[in-house]
C-alpha positions, 0 to 999 in steps of 0.5 A: 567907289569901286567899279564892279563888272561881270567877268569870265569864270577864269578871270579871277583864277589868280585870286582863287590861288592867292586865297588858297595859298593864304589859308593853306600855304604850300598845298597844291589845289590844282585838282580841287580847282578843276573840280570846283570849276566844273561844279560851279559852271554846271550851276551857272556860276556868274563872277563879279570882280573889281578890276584895277588896270585889268587885274582883278582885286576882288570878286564874288561868285553867284550860283543859283539852284531852284528858288535859291541863290548863294553869293560865294567865294567872296575874296579881296586881295590882301593888299586891297582890304579895308578899301570898300572893295568887299562891300562893292562886290557883295552889293553888286552880287546882291543886285545881280542875283536872280529873283529868288526866295532865298539869297544866302552867303556863307561866312566863317563864324570867327572871321571879319567878313561876318560883320560885313555880311551883317551890315549888308543885310544878311543874318545867321540862320544856321551854323555848321562845322567843316573839317579839311583833311589834307593829303 
């Protein structure tokens, strides 16, 4: 089984960039990453990662506000999907979450991870639409 460890926020920066490039090829996200980092660190973000030979292959981020926490930004390197890394990192994030009234995770309604989240005990409670306006 994969070993998950807590790492500094910036340790998974390359995975964040890989994810963005996968979804938005050729779009510069430098400004977005800087702002997102500030917000996440202000919310006490903790990052858990599966490391292989010192390189992060999967990660999840936990952020807490009041009596709720969110497991967010779950990503597995495209070459390592289907090997249990997503399950390992989400399970570790569930265990690492602070004692809160609500623990949630956001999933794309049409994406494969939604089934993984359901298997790990999450259930849909709301649905929202988001749109991105590219520069």
